[in-house]
N, C-alpha and C positions, 0 to 999 in steps of 0.2 A: 480227530479229537472229538470226544462226546460233549455236547453242550447240554448241561443240566438245566432243569427248569429255573433254578434259582439264579444261575449265571445269566440265562437269557433274560430273565426279568430285570436283573441288575443292569444289563447292557441296554435294554429297552428304556429303562428309567433314565439312564444317562442321556440317551438319544433324545427322549422327549423333553428332558430338562434343558438340554442345549438348544433345542428348537424353540421352546417356550420363552427362553430368556430374551432373545432379540425381538421376537414377534410380539411379545407383550410389553416391550420397551422398558423392562426392569432396569433401573439404574441409568436410564437415558434421560437427559444428557448429563455427562460428567466432565465435559470440556466445552470450549467455545464453539459456537455455530457460525458458519459463514454463509451470507446470502450474496450471491453473485448477481450484479446488475449488468446485463449484456449491452447496455446502451450508454450514451455519454453521461458523465456526471452532471448533476444539476437538473436533469430532466424528470419527467413524471415517475418513471420506474425507479430512479435513484431516490427521489423524495419518498416514495411509497415504501421502498425497502428500509430506509432509515427510520421512518415512522414506526413501522411494524417492529423492527429490530429493537428500538428504544424501549418499547413497552413489553416486548416478548421476553427480553432478558430479565425483567423484574419478575415475571411469572415463573420462569424456568431456573432462575438462580445461576445462570451462566452468561458470559458476554455473547452478544450477537453482533458480528462484524459485517460490514457491507464492503464488497470489493467490486469495482467496475472493471469489467473485462470486455472492452469494446472491439468492434471490427466485424466486417462482413454482414452488416445489417442485423446484428444480434446473434449471429450463428456461432461466432468464436466462443463467447461466454456460455452459450447454451450447450455447446459441445463439451466444454470443460466440465460442466456439471454432469452431463450425461456419462462422462468417462470417469467420474469421481467414485470413490468407494460408496456402496449403497448402505451407509450407516447413519444417515440423517444429520451429518455434520456439515454437509455442503448442499445448499439449496439454491434455487433459481427463482428470481422474480421474472416470470415470462409473460408474454402478451399474445394477442391474437395474431402477431406476426408469425408464430410457429406453424400453424396449419397453412398459412399463405406460403411460407418458405418451401413447404413440400412441393407446391405446384410451380414456384418460380425458379427452382433449381433442378438441374438434371439429376443431381445426387447430393443429398445431405451427408455429412460425416457421421450422423447418428440417425437412429430410427425413432421418430417422434412417439409412436405408440408403444415401443418397447423400452427405449432407453431413458425416458423421463416418466416419473411416476407422479400423477396428479395428486396434489395435497389439498389445496383450498382455492376456490374461485373467490376473488376479493370483490370484484365489481367491474365497472367500466366507466369510460368517459365518452361523451358524445364528441363528434367532430364539428369543426367550426370553419365555415368558408369565409375568408377575409379577402378584402381588396384594398389596393392602394387608394388613398383618398382622391387621386386624380382620375380614377376610372369613372367614366360617365354613369355607369350603372350603379344605382343606389339601393337596389333590391334584387331579389332573385328573378322576379318577372322581367325587370329591365336588363339583367345580365343575359338571360336566355334570349331575349329579343335582340340584344346587341351581338351576341355570339352567332345567331342565325343570320344576321345581316352581314357578318364578316367571317364566313366559314374558314376555319384553320388559321385565322390571324391572331386571335387572343391566346395567350399562353398562361399556364399555371405552373407554379413551382411545387416540388415535393421533396421529401428527405431521401429519395432514391427510388430507382426502378424496382417494382415489386413490393414496395411498402404498402401498408393499408391505405395511406393517403393517396398514392398513385392509383391503385386499383379502384378505390372508391370513386375517384374522379373519372376514370374510364367507364365505370358503371353509370355515373351521371351523364356522361356524353351519350351513352347508348339509350338511357331511359328518356331523356328529354330531346334527343335528336340534334345535338350540337357537336362541334368538333374542336374543343379546346386542345391546344398543343402542350405536350408535356416537356418540362425543363427540370431534369433531375439534379439534385444536390447531394452532398455527402451526409447531411444531417438536417434535422428540423430547424435548429437555430440559424444555420447558414441560409436555408431557404427563406426563413422569415426576414433575415437581414436584407436580402435582396428585394423582397416585397416592400419592406419599409423604405428602402432606397429608391423604389420606383422602377427597378430594372425588370421586374416581372409583376404583372398586375394582380395575380390571384394565388391563393394558397389554401388548401384544405388542411388546416392545422387541427390539433386537439384542443378542446375547450380548456383543458388544464394548463396548456402552455400559451395558447393564443389570447386568452381573456385579458391578461395584463396589458398587452399591446393595444387591444381594443379600448380598454379603459383610459390608456394614456393618449389615445387619439392618433397613434402611429398608423393604424390600419382601421378600415371600416368593416364591421361585421355584417354579413348578408343573411346568414341563416345557420342554424345548428341542425344536427342530424338525429337528435334524440326523439323519443316518443313524446317527451314533454320538454318545456323550456329548461335550459340549464340554470341551476340555482345561482351561479356566479354571474350570469348575463340574462336576467329575467326579461329584459327589454327586447332581446333578439328573438325573432320568430323561428320556429322549427321549419324544416323543409316541408313537412306535411301541411303546415299552415299556409304555405305559399304555393301549393299546387303540385309539389313533387312527392306525392304520397307514398310511392314505392321506394323512396331513397332514404334509408335510415341506418346506414352502417355505423357501428360503434366499435370501440376498441376495448377489449377486456384485459384485466390484469389477474394474475394467479401465481401461486407458489407451487413449485415442483421440487421433487427430490430425484436423485438418480434412480433409474429403473432397477427393480429388484430390492429396493428398500423394504424391510419387513413391514407388514401391515400394521403391527402394533406401534411402530415408530411413526408411520404415516398418520395413523389415527390420533396419536398423542400430539403430533404437530398440528393437525387440523383442529383438534379441540382447543389447544392453546392459542392458535392464531385467530380462531373464531371468537374466543373470549376477548382478545386484544381488540379486534375490529368492532366489538360491541361497546367499547369504552367511549364515553362522550368526548373526551379530549381527542381521541383518534378520529372519530367521526367528524368532529369540527375541522380537524386538519385536512381530512380527505375532501370535505366539502369545499374548503378553500382551494384545493388542487383541482376541483371540478370532477372528482371521482365519485360516482354514485355507488355506495356500498351495497352489494347484493351477494351475500355470502352463500356458498354452496360447497358441498363436500367432494371427495375424490370421484365418486361415481358420476355425479352431475357434471363435474368438470371434464371427465373423460367423454361423456356424451356430447358436450358442447364442442369439443375438439373434432369429433367424428362428424358432427353436423357442419362445422366450418369447412372441413375437408371436402365435403360434398358440394357446398355452396360456391366456394371460390375457384374450384377447378375450371368450370365453364367460363368464368369471368377472365381468368388468365389466358385461356385459349383464345377467346374473342379479342383480347387486347392486342394479340400478335407480337407480344414482347418476346425477345430472345431470352431463353433460360440461361442462367449462369451455370 
């Protein structure tokens, strides 16, 4: 069959038009969008997803629903998004647990760099070291001295082996020369409950979830891990202020789409989410959650993930933890 110039041009035009449609996000979105929270309802990720969804739906004219799909430390929900159609209608509120999970698992059910498309870096929250009020140490200096006088005797809780909380404490052990013992739980609330009850003396929580317990007097704050003091706990010193200058792990939050989502849709999502995060009402809400907004686009988020992959690998190896 002879292909004439006019037939070829017509076919090429159709091909280009079909390619340009999704990539330029024409007509997107025309139905509800779902944001998957891979952690427990009521936590920081859930609150963040619901806050963004509430204002995002006003901008795009479509409902934005939040669905919690918990399990396996966030992997089940993340995998569900990674395996969803790459059309921009299923999103993930992910955190810095993602690059950690690459190192703490022998094999993930998805490829972080290929199966999840970075959309928007939202910002992060510092971590907060809290103690039961009965612990004799009332400061980081006193805690380090107490831990050195009782090597291997003091314990700390975490929301699970391989979580940012666990590995950050292992990093603290290494950097200041102490040997706090790890007691893993299935979630952050369960870990905090046992610290409040006095069963375990220490927990490296997130500022966003630990601050209310500090304000109520249920636990004592020793220090935060940010570069500056947390807005919600301005009276609590940072680790850098109390002599642990190299210890400043933070947890970031971001929005992802399934890998292969057209660039036009990713860009449109990023633009709208960025606009939502600039709203005073949203910034006020995130301040209350202890989340410092630091917005960045897909390329910057991708670079952050690669940086974290390089940083946390050696920490996991030195911890000696068994990979799942």
